[in-house]
C-alpha positions as a Python dict, from the first residue, in 0.01 Angstrom:
ca = {
    (1, 'M'): (0, 0, 0),
    (2, 'L'): (-298, -281, -95),
    (3, 'N'): (-225, -446, 228),
    (4, 'M'): (-268, -154, 446),
    (5, 'I'): (-597, -71, 241),
    (6, 'S'): (-723, -457, 291),
    (7, 'W'): (-634, -444, 651),
    (8, 'D'): (-833, -150, 686),
    (9, 'M'): (-1137, -300, 539),
    (10, 'V'): (-1093, -641, 710),
    (11, 'E'): (-1074, -440, 1047),
    (12, 'R'): (-1395, -239, 1017),
    (13, 'G'): (-1544, -507, 861),
    (14, 'D'): (-1632, -325, 541),
    (15, 'H'): (-1636, -519, 182),
    (16, 'V'): (-1401, -827, 343),
    (17, 'K'): (-1446, -1034, 27),
    (18, 'D'): (-1323, -752, -169),
    (19, 'A'): (-1036, -704, 69),
    (20, 'V'): (-949, -1077, -10),
    (21, 'R'): (-915, -1003, -379),
    (22, 'L'): (-698, -735, -343),
    (23, 'L'): (-500, -959, -116),
    (24, 'E'): (-489, -1194, -348),
    (25, 'K'): (-352, -941, -593),
    (26, 'A'): (-83, -816, -377),
    (27, 'L'): (29, -1190, -258),
    (28, 'A'): (61, -1273, -641),
    (29, 'A'): (284, -953, -685),
    (30, 'E'): (450, -1018, -378),
    (31, 'P'): (456, -1390, -281),
    (32, 'D'): (706, -1404, 1),
    (33, 'S'): (522, -1112, 218),
    (34, 'A'): (437, -1288, 544),
    (35, 'E'): (213, -927, 615),
    (36, 'I'): (20, -968, 330),
    (37, 'L'): (-28, -1356, 402),
    (38, 'G'): (-127, -1271, 751),
    (39, 'T'): (-392, -1018, 643),
    (40, 'L'): (-529, -1277, 430),
    (41, 'G'): (-529, -1520, 626),
    (42, 'W'): (-723, -1277, 904),
    (43, 'A'): (-993, -1195, 629),
    (44, 'N'): (-1041, -1558, 540),
    (45, 'V'): (-1090, -1601, 957),
    (46, 'K'): (-1344, -1297, 952),
    (47, 'L'): (-1527, -1470, 675),
    (48, 'K'): (-1503, -1797, 843),
    (49, 'R'): (-1308, -1969, 613),
    (50, 'F'): (-1122, -2138, 856),
    (51, 'T'): (-959, -2433, 606),
    (52, 'I'): (-870, -2172, 416),
    (53, 'A'): (-723, -1917, 711),
    (54, 'E'): (-509, -2165, 899),
    (55, 'P'): (-239, -2246, 633),
    (56, 'Q'): (-196, -1880, 528),
    (57, 'L'): (-180, -1809, 931),
    (58, 'K'): (65, -2084, 1007),
    (59, 'Q'): (280, -1978, 688),
    (60, 'A'): (275, -1631, 806),
    (61, 'A'): (383, -1706, 1128),
    (62, 'D'): (633, -1957, 1023),
    (63, 'R'): (780, -1634, 806),
    (64, 'R'): (749, -1403, 1110),
    (65, 'P'): (730, -1603, 1450),
    (66, 'D'): (728, -1287, 1657),
    (67, 'D'): (444, -1089, 1485),
    (68, 'P'): (184, -1053, 1765),
    (69, 'D'): (-79, -988, 1505),
    (70, 'V'): (-31, -1308, 1318),
    (71, 'L'): (-3, -1496, 1643),
    (72, 'E'): (-321, -1349, 1805),
    (73, 'H'): (-523, -1445, 1473),
    (74, 'L'): (-374, -1790, 1459),
    (75, 'G'): (-485, -1797, 1806),
    (76, 'E'): (-836, -1671, 1742),
    (77, 'L'): (-888, -1925, 1442),
    (78, 'Y'): (-786, -2197, 1698),
    (79, 'A'): (-1058, -2084, 1950),
    (80, 'A'): (-1305, -2033, 1697),
    (81, 'T'): (-1254, -2387, 1544),
    (82, 'G'): (-1291, -2552, 1887),
    (83, 'R'): (-920, -2553, 1963),
    (84, 'P'): (-867, -2396, 2328),
    (85, 'D'): (-578, -2561, 2403),
    (86, 'A'): (-395, -2458, 2079),
    (87, 'A'): (-529, -2095, 2137),
    (88, 'V'): (-359, -2086, 2447),
    (89, 'H'): (-80, -2264, 2358),
    (90, 'V'): (-23, -1965, 2107),
    (91, 'R'): (-72, -1712, 2356),
    (92, 'D'): (147, -1840, 2594),
    (93, 'G'): (446, -1839, 2319),
    (94, 'T'): (348, -1484, 2246),
    (95, 'Q'): (387, -1385, 2626),
    (96, 'T'): (716, -1598, 2612),
    (97, 'R'): (867, -1419, 2367),
    (98, 'D'): (742, -1076, 2477),
    (99, 'R'): (944, -1139, 2807),
    (100, 'R'): (1242, -1261, 2630),
    (101, 'R'): (1237, -949, 2415),
    (102, 'A'): (1142, -728, 2685),
    (103, 'A'): (1438, -830, 2913),
    (104, 'K'): (1665, -744, 2601),
    (105, 'A'): (1540, -433, 2524),
    (106, 'P'): (1656, -69, 2643),
    (107, 'V'): (1379, 113, 2826),
    (108, 'G'): (1164, 315, 2584),
    (109, 'P'): (1109, 660, 2659),
    (110, 'T'): (740, 611, 2756),
    (111, 'Q'): (802, 311, 2986),
    (112, 'T'): (811, 412, 3358),
    (113, 'T'): (867, 173, 3654),
    (114, 'E'): (543, 235, 3767),
    (115, 'I'): (382, 101, 3461),
    (116, 'A'): (607, -236, 3512),
    (117, 'R'): (511, -266, 3862),
    (118, 'N'): (154, -259, 3832),
    (119, 'H'): (132, -505, 3549),
    (120, 'K'): (200, -898, 3575),
    (121, 'T'): (434, -919, 3251),
    (122, 'P'): (712, -683, 3181),
    (123, 'P'): (646, -414, 2888),
    (124, 'S'): (752, -522, 2570),
    (125, 'P'): (852, -346, 2265),
    (126, 'W'): (545, -360, 1998),
    (127, 'N'): (795, -123, 1728),
    (128, 'E'): (1032, 161, 1814),
    (129, 'N'): (807, 383, 1933),
    (130, 'V'): (527, 212, 2109),
    (131, 'W'): (519, 18, 2398),
    (132, 'F'): (251, -207, 2514),
    (133, 'V'): (227, -437, 2819),
    (134, 'D'): (66, -757, 2748),
    (135, 'T'): (-59, -954, 2424),
    (136, 'K'): (-407, -1075, 2525),
    (137, 'L'): (-583, -1335, 2308),
    (138, 'R'): (-990, -1305, 2298),
    (139, 'I'): (-1129, -1656, 2333),
    (140, 'T'): (-1499, -1673, 2334),
}
């Protein structure tokens, strides 16, 4: 629950330092949680605490290598710290995993041939109920 509340705070940009405090408490209670660790890493990216965020996001990615949010945030960290090649590598790895997963996944109720035909990459399952077409990495 603390992770969801903190995630929302981080995404809105509201009280990100408070979110970090909540996440640190949540991580102390659940030290093996990749979700909490990923959110904590993302909060630290938002605060430009890149040296703190990087090991957190790497650990979260090691624990959940198919989590697109963690991988996107790790890629954004690399881009923000002047490592565009590493950012592209993370993005390309995410897209490769998405294609592999899509090839194995059954067709979802909202997926249509028309959607697949109009995009460069095949649709991939985000979770059981939602389908997305491509993971995009914002490199600025």
